[in-house]
N, C-alpha and C positions, 0 to 999 in steps of 0.2 A: 270634447274629444271622445268621451265614452259613447256618446250618441252616434258619432260617426263610425266608431268601431262596431257598434251594434248593428247599424245599417249595413255595413260591409259584410259582417258575419252572416246576417240573415239573407243577404243577396247571394253570397257564395253558397249557402245551404240550398237555396232555391235553384240556382244554376246547376250545381253539382248533383242534386237529387240522389242521395246515397241509395235509396231503395231501387231506383232505376239502374244505377251502376251495378248493384248486386244481381238484378235480373239479367242485365246484359252479360255479366260474367258467367252466370249459369247457362245462358244461351250459347255462349262461346264454348263452354264445356259440352253442351249437347251436340253442337256441330262437330267438335273434335271426336266425341264418342261415336257419332254416326260414320265419320270417316274411318275410324278404327274398325268398326263393325264391318263396313264394306270391304276394307282391305283384308281383314282376316277371313271373311267368307269367300272372297274371290281367290285368296291363296288356297283355301280348302278345296274349292271347286277345281282349281288348276292342278292341284297336287294329289287328287284322289281319283282312282280309276272309275269308281261308281259312287259319286257323292250323294249322300242322303241328307236332304235339307229339312226334313220333318222328323217325326218320332220314329219312322221306319220308312223303307222304300215304298210301302203301300198305304201309308196313312200320314196325315198331318200337313199336307200341302193342298193348295186350292184346286188341283186337278183331281182330287180324290173324292170319295163319297162323303167324307166329313171334312168340313172346312174349319181351319184353326187360325187364330191369331195368337201368337205367343207374346205375352206382355209382362213387363216387370211391374205393372200397376194393376192391382186386383179389381178396381172399379172400371176398367177400360170397357167392359161389356156394355156400358151405357152408350158408348159411341160406336160400337161395332155390332153388326147384326148376326154374325156367325157365332160359332162356339169359341169362347175365349178360354185359353189355358193360362192361368196365372201361376207363375212360379217365382213370385217376388222374393222368396227366401233363398232361391238357388241361383247363384251366379256362376256355377260350375261350367267349365268349357267342355263338358261332356254331353251326352244325349240327355242327361238329367237336368241341365241348366234351363234357364227361362227361354233361351234359344236352343232347341234340341239338336244341335250340330256338334259332333264329337271332334273338336279341334285337337284333343289329346291324342287322337289316332294318327296325326301327321308325323311323318318321319322328322325327327328333330324336336318334336313337341309343339305345343300350341303357341301361336304368335301373341295370344292374350293370356294374362294370368286369370282373368275373370271377365264375364260378360258385363259391360257397363250398364248401369241403371240411371234413371233420371236423377239429377243432383238435388231435386226438390220435389219428390213425388207425393209427399203427404199433405201438401197444401190444398190439393184439388184433384178431382178426376181428370182435369185437363192436363195434368202433368204425367206423361208416360213415355216409355219407349215401347214400340211394337214391331212385330216381324211377321211378314207373310212370305210364303214360298210357293213355288210351282215345281213339283217334282219332275214332271215330264220334260219341261223346258230347262230344268236346272237353273231357275232364276229365283230371285228374292227381292224384297223391298224391306227396308227398315224405316221406321217413322219416329219422329219426335215432335212435340208441340212447343213452339217458342213461347217465351213468357214476357219478354220486354216489348215495349211499344216500338222499339227500334227495329227488331228482327221479325216481328209478327206480320201477318198479312196486312198490306197497305202501309206499313211503317216506312220510315225513310231508308232503311237498309233491309227491306223485306226479303227474306230468304225462302219463305214458305211458298209463295206463288211463283218464284223465279228459279226453282230447283229443277225444272223440266218435268216434274211429275204431274199427276192427274188431279191432285187435291191442292186447292189454293190456300187452305188454312192449316196445313200440316207440312213439316219439313220431311222430304222423302229422299232416300238414297238407295241405290241398289243396281241390279243388272236389268231389271224390268220394273215398270210401275204397275203393280198388281191390284190397285184399288181404284174405285170411282166413288164419287160423293153423291149422296142423296140426302138433302137436309143436313142434319147433324151427324148422321151415321155414315160409315163408308163400307163398301162392299167390294168383294174381289171382282176383278175384271174376268169375263169369260174369255179364255185364251184359246 
């Protein structure tokens, strides 16, 4: 009887795979965070007469002389070839946050209390949220990298290659897809 229970318990453990369940839960949080980011930024663009998506109207987006990726992960520059501004300590929804968009300037206040950050950023440089913007076109893209085998590129529920973006191995949301891939790095598209 005990042997049967042991076999059933080990089978259930293998089938359920608690580590993968946790990775899938964090990926669900990533997809939810990206949707919240997109909604908040679209609301900002729609309700601001001259929306500034970078550090200022003349700096911080891909159509300027200096290209930036704002990221909540300090080691993201390994994957990105431009200048990386890491603001991993600031989730403020002002121009001082890791996304330098002043949501607090909106009439009625910010739709977010804080910019989201990856639910598991310290495990690897592969866990990050990133943001690119294009000031002239008033467009943006936000990025997250999925962790579970289910949602990653070529997984059974792959969201990275099926999000409509230019990068097959990163989850992208936004008003335009501002990056293209070369090897393991990604670059801004020239718009």
